[in-house]
C-alpha positions as a printed NumPy array, in Angstrom:
array([[ -0.005,   0.303,   0.326],
       [  1.32 ,   3.424,  -0.871],
       [  0.35 ,   6.775,  -1.021],
       [  1.444,  10.104,  -2.145],
       [  1.053,  13.843,  -2.506],
       [  1.855,  15.29 ,  -5.9  ],
       [  1.94 ,  19.019,  -6.659],
       [  1.257,  19.393, -10.066],
       [  0.49 ,  22.484, -12.235],
       [ -2.163,  21.258, -15.1  ],
       [ -1.039,  23.323, -17.851],
       [ -0.606,  21.967, -21.399],
       [  0.854,  24.79 , -22.906],
       [  3.6  ,  22.939, -24.026],
       [  4.821,  19.107, -24.615],
       [  7.129,  19.94 , -21.668],
       [  4.229,  21.299, -19.473],
       [  2.161,  18.595, -20.478],
       [  4.319,  15.77 , -19.208],
       [  5.356,  17.456, -16.473],
       [  2.239,  17.207, -14.884],
       [  1.145,  13.321, -16.548],
       [  4.426,  11.553, -15.996],
       [  4.019,  11.708, -12.103],
       [  0.41 ,  10.515, -12.111],
       [  1.565,   7.401, -14.031],
       [  4.69 ,   6.811, -11.868],
       [  2.613,   6.496,  -9.077],
       [  0.137,   3.869, -10.536],
       [  3.148,   1.969, -11.088],
       [  4.407,   2.629,  -7.677],
       [  1.154,   0.985,  -6.686],
       [  1.314,  -1.947,  -8.189],
       [ -1.092,  -1.165, -10.753],
       [  1.183,  -2.668, -13.607],
       [  0.915,  -1.468, -17.397],
       [ -0.705,  -4.463, -19.87 ],
       [  0.984,  -5.105, -22.895],
       [ -1.344,  -3.246, -25.2  ],
       [ -0.002,  -1.17 , -27.842],
       [ -0.156,   2.294, -28.256],
       [  0.364,   3.519, -25.126],
       [  1.866,   6.56 , -24.254],
       [  5.849,   7.577, -24.143],
       [  6.684,   9.549, -21.529],
       [  9.826,  10.813, -22.755],
       [  8.743,  11.239, -26.285],
       [  4.874,  12.623, -26.324],
       [  3.557,  15.229, -27.644],
       [  0.479,  17.387, -26.473],
       [ -2.228,  16.741, -28.357],
       [ -4.128,  19.198, -30.021],
       [ -8.531,  19.863, -30.106],
       [-10.974,  19.734, -27.429],
       [-11.57 ,  17.032, -24.766],
       [ -9.169,  14.863, -26.555],
       [ -7.154,  12.339, -24.44 ],
       [ -4.384,  11.638, -27.095],
       [ -1.926,   9.852, -24.495],
       [ -3.066,   6.905, -22.641],
       [ -2.26 ,   3.718, -20.313],
       [ -3.841,   0.485, -19.948],
       [ -3.262,  -0.722, -16.489],
       [ -4.824,  -3.611, -14.546],
       [ -4.939,  -4.663, -10.869],
       [ -2.757,  -7.574,  -9.779],
       [ -4.152,  -9.214,  -6.807],
       [ -5.319, -12.228,  -6.212],
       [ -9.046, -12.137,  -7.728],
       [ -7.461, -10.733, -11.158],
       [ -7.859, -14.375, -12.215],
       [-11.774, -14.509, -10.959],
       [-12.858, -11.042, -11.966],
       [-10.306,  -9.295, -14.129],
       [-10.26 ,  -5.289, -13.136],
       [ -8.194,  -3.054, -16.217],
       [ -8.558,   0.692, -17.167],
       [ -7.402,   3.181, -19.427],
       [ -6.862,   6.305, -18.209],
       [ -6.267,   8.946, -20.828],
       [ -4.02 ,  12.211, -20.788],
       [ -5.144,  15.161, -22.897],
       [ -6.815,  18.738, -23.044],
       [ -9.94 ,  19.984, -21.474],
       [-12.617,  22.233, -22.963],
       [-10.622,  25.066, -24.617],
       [ -8.841,  24.442, -28.048],
       [ -7.142,  27.751, -27.169],
       [ -6.06 ,  27.875, -23.646],
       [ -4.584,  24.527, -23.223],
       [ -6.68 ,  23.423, -20.103],
       [ -5.705,  20.055, -18.962],
       [ -7.773,  16.681, -18.711],
       [ -7.598,  13.152, -17.587],
       [-10.036,  10.482, -18.772],
       [-10.924,   7.144, -17.191],
       [-12.533,   4.096, -18.396],
       [-12.8  ,   1.027, -16.622],
       [-13.624,  -2.8  , -17.347],
       [-13.028,  -6.44 , -17.265],
       [-11.242,  -6.978, -20.099],
       [ -8.545,  -5.066, -23.358],
       [ -8.42 ,  -5.833, -26.697],
       [ -4.574,  -5.5  , -26.772],
       [ -4.515,  -2.531, -29.003],
       [ -5.652,  -0.206, -26.46 ],
       [ -9.127,  -0.399, -26.326],
       [-11.551,  -1.718, -22.997],
       [-14.059,  -3.985, -23.626],
       [-17.902,  -4.126, -23.562],
       [-18.115,  -5.038, -20.407],
       [-17.216,  -1.244, -18.717],
       [-18.12 ,   1.963, -17.994],
       [-18.127,   4.62 , -20.072],
       [-15.494,   7.115, -20.851],
       [-15.446,   9.746, -17.756],
       [-13.522,  13.283, -17.782],
       [-11.953,  12.522, -14.313],
       [-10.638,  15.601, -14.274],
       [-10.943,  18.869, -16.642],
       [ -9.08 ,  22.634, -16.532],
       [-10.468,  24.841, -19.271],
       [ -8.005,  27.087, -18.56 ],
       [ -3.622,  26.514, -17.711],
       [ -2.375,  27.017, -14.187],
       [  0.444,  28.935, -13.232],
       [  0.704,  27.364,  -9.892],
       [  0.729,  24.3  ,  -8.643],
       [ -2.02 ,  22.032,  -6.779],
       [ -2.073,  18.699,  -5.007],
       [ -3.316,  15.762,  -6.255],
       [ -3.632,  12.873,  -3.676],
       [ -3.02 ,   9.827,  -4.856],
       [ -3.163,   6.281,  -2.895],
       [ -3.684,   2.455,  -4.218],
       [ -2.315,  -0.863,  -3.854],
       [ -2.884,  -3.814,  -6.649],
       [ -6.359,  -3.961,  -5.823],
       [ -7.53 ,  -0.546,  -5.54 ],
       [ -7.479,   2.912,  -7.243],
       [ -7.667,   6.258,  -5.142],
       [ -6.989,   9.721,  -6.675],
       [ -7.693,  13.295,  -5.649],
       [ -6.83 ,  15.773,  -7.971],
       [ -6.381,  19.153,  -7.941],
       [ -7.91 ,  19.467,  -5.404],
       [ -7.863,  23.595,  -4.706],
       [ -9.354,  23.964,  -7.914],
       [-12.426,  25.946,  -8.007],
       [-12.805,  24.188, -11.509],
       [-10.853,  20.666, -12.   ],
       [-10.56 ,  19.488,  -8.291],
       [-11.851,  15.515,  -8.852],
       [-12.054,  12.402,  -7.571],
       [-11.924,   8.806,  -8.947],
       [-12.04 ,   5.782,  -6.809],
       [-11.748,   2.065,  -8.296],
       [-11.931,  -1.262,  -5.724],
       [-13.185,  -4.531,  -5.608],
       [-16.839,  -5.031,  -3.868],
       [-16.41 ,  -6.047,  -0.376],
       [-18.566,  -8.587,   1.744],
       [-19.651,  -7.744,   5.229],
       [-16.482,  -7.713,   6.688],
       [-15.375,  -5.218,   4.029],
       [-13.091,  -7.666,   2.332],
       [-12.787,  -8.001,  -1.475],
       [-14.871,  -9.825,  -3.344],
       [-15.195, -10.966,  -7.309],
       [-18.853, -10.112,  -7.147],
       [-17.952,  -6.735,  -8.762],
       [-16.174,  -3.815,  -9.336],
       [-16.792,  -0.643,  -7.519],
       [-16.064,   2.752,  -9.597],
       [-16.92 ,   6.387,  -8.652],
       [-15.874,   9.048, -10.866],
       [-16.482,  12.79 ,  -9.496],
       [-15.581,  15.506, -11.708],
       [-15.972,  18.74 , -10.14 ],
       [-18.596,  21.776, -11.72 ],
       [-20.465,  19.126, -14.008],
       [-22.485,  16.18 , -14.223],
       [-19.831,  13.572, -14.727],
       [-20.59 ,  12.216, -10.722],
       [-21.474,   8.36 , -11.289],
       [-21.458,   5.035,  -9.51 ],
       [-20.805,   2.134, -11.628],
       [-21.503,  -1.311, -10.259],
       [-19.222,  -3.523, -12.946],
       [-20.169,  -7.618, -12.964],
       [-18.432,  -9.956, -14.896],
       [-21.222, -10.002, -16.683],
       [-24.929,  -8.808, -17.331],
       [-26.267,  -5.568, -16.775],
       [-23.893,  -2.798, -16.095],
       [-25.683,  -0.543, -13.367],
       [-24.805,   3.18 , -13.574],
       [-26.428,   5.601, -11.502],
       [-25.798,   9.243,  -9.595],
       [-23.903,   9.231,  -6.748],
       [-24.618,   6.98 ,  -3.523],
       [-23.685,   8.98 ,  -0.831],
       [-26.966,   9.836,   1.565],
       [-26.167,  12.814,   4.034],
       [-28.805,  14.832,   6.265],
       [-30.235,  17.649,   4.162],
       [-29.191,  20.928,   7.022],
       [-26.278,  20.943,   9.219],
       [-22.768,  21.852,   9.249],
       [-21.134,  19.305,  11.928],
       [-22.375,  15.815,  13.49 ],
       [-19.119,  15.439,  15.932],
       [-20.271,  14.452,  19.268],
       [-16.655,  14.832,  21.345],
       [-14.078,  13.269,  19.167],
       [-16.146,  11.226,  17.204],
       [-17.517,  12.065,  13.788],
       [-19.926,  10.603,  11.367],
       [-19.134,   9.202,   8.051],
       [-21.518,   8.649,   5.55 ],
       [-20.846,   5.556,   2.549],
       [-21.304,   6.246,  -0.89 ],
       [-23.856,   3.449,  -1.516],
       [-24.151,   1.14 ,  -4.8  ],
       [-27.458,  -0.663,  -5.814],
       [-27.751,  -4.128,  -7.414],
       [-31.132,  -5.189,  -8.834],
       [-32.746,  -2.709,  -6.3  ],
       [-30.87 ,  -4.037,  -3.461],
       [-28.233,  -1.848,  -1.748],
       [-24.261,  -3.553,  -2.072],
       [-21.711,  -3.374,   0.901],
       [-19.848,  -0.105,   0.225],
       [-16.247,  -0.08 ,  -0.409],
       [-13.399,   1.971,   1.917],
       [-11.621,   4.063,  -0.614],
       [-13.735,   7.097,   0.114],
       [-17.102,   8.431,   2.53 ],
       [-18.178,  11.837,   3.169],
       [-18.525,  14.042,   6.428],
       [-19.377,  17.532,   7.382],
       [-17.171,  19.919,   6.283],
       [-17.17 ,  21.339,   9.973],
       [-15.944,  17.721,  11.524],
       [-12.377,  17.788,   9.94 ],
       [-11.965,  20.858,   7.559],
       [ -8.252,  20.253,   7.312],
       [ -7.461,  18.992,   3.829],
       [ -4.658,  16.593,   3.077],
       [ -3.711,  15.833,   7.034],
       [ -3.777,  11.785,   7.69 ],
       [ -6.378,  10.617,  10.243],
       [ -6.834,   7.432,  11.778],
       [-10.526,   5.893,  11.959],
       [-11.717,   2.058,  11.948],
       [-13.676,   0.743,   9.449],
       [-14.844,  -2.498,   9.949],
       [-12.632,  -3.148,  12.569],
       [ -9.571,  -2.094,  11.347],
       [ -7.853,   1.289,  11.681],
       [ -6.931,   3.026,   8.349],
       [ -6.107,   6.012,   7.543],
       [ -7.636,   8.53 ,   5.523],
       [ -7.077,  12.623,   4.55 ],
       [-10.11 ,  14.965,   3.874],
       [ -9.924,  16.415,   0.453],
       [-11.412,  19.73 ,   1.467],
       [-13.331,  21.098,  -1.436],
       [-16.799,  21.626,  -0.848],
       [-17.394,  23.088,  -4.177],
       [-16.152,  19.662,  -5.756],
       [-18.979,  18.027,  -4.075],
       [-22.007,  19.954,  -5.224],
       [-24.169,  17.433,  -6.446],
       [-22.475,  14.102,  -5.358],
       [-24.605,  13.661,  -2.051],
       [-28.355,  12.983,  -1.949],
       [-29.83 ,  14.636,   1.117],
       [-28.926,  18.614,   0.046],
       [-26.472,  19.507,   2.368],
       [-23.913,  21.615,   1.118],
       [-21.555,  21.327,   4.026],
       [-19.991,  17.674,   2.709],
       [-16.589,  17.053,   1.891],
       [-14.834,  13.98 ,   0.584],
       [-12.283,  12.057,   2.898],
       [ -9.885,   9.091,   0.829],
       [ -8.594,   6.401,   1.892],
       [ -4.531,   7.509,   2.184],
       [ -2.225,   4.611,   2.653]])
């Protein structure tokens, strides 16, 4: 298990600037044990040039889980590096697609989520913004460009869980949260059959700014559904009231299913707009950071 904070500038004005924010994210994925596949056409960070166009992701990598359940339920994801919504401002963008197979030439198979833009910056930035990443060979957590008012975004991929929060081979849990857009979805991807896609399942009280009692806080899981039933929540992310822990990026420990785990608050309230069910505007995301 590895956790890291990268301070990156989302600026794709030049080839060098494009590589400067993309390659560190790629290196982090390698350090987590999420290995590249042998798919052709993947990015070479020593020679890649920035793409041109709107919402284009010309440079990509295909990564795979490498845990014991990979033979039971394979998990692959395609991460694209490119430009955001402006052809003139050289904003930066990342796209994500998650599925159970790849064709060997850079395409994720049909049992997959749609392509989602995981972050978009419409204009190039001149200062660095913190990117929080953690992972292992069986999960990925990314809180990217967390202090941007437009572009701070979150991505979480993990396996389904049993009642003890241990991994199972039933499904892939995917959550994407793109700031200031509608790309805030849960995907419940099984080895075959219907893929459940729906808005975020974080249910919170509609009012209030805190749920703390003494040194305890309330945390709210992201609930996934299948066939009308609530599934066991994942452990990569939860939500809490901002006043219960408003300091972003500082690790803290809480017990999850009897196991002490390390999380950080992401601290960006605007990035959570439309993510929670209940209407509170005082909720922020917390991310597994170990």
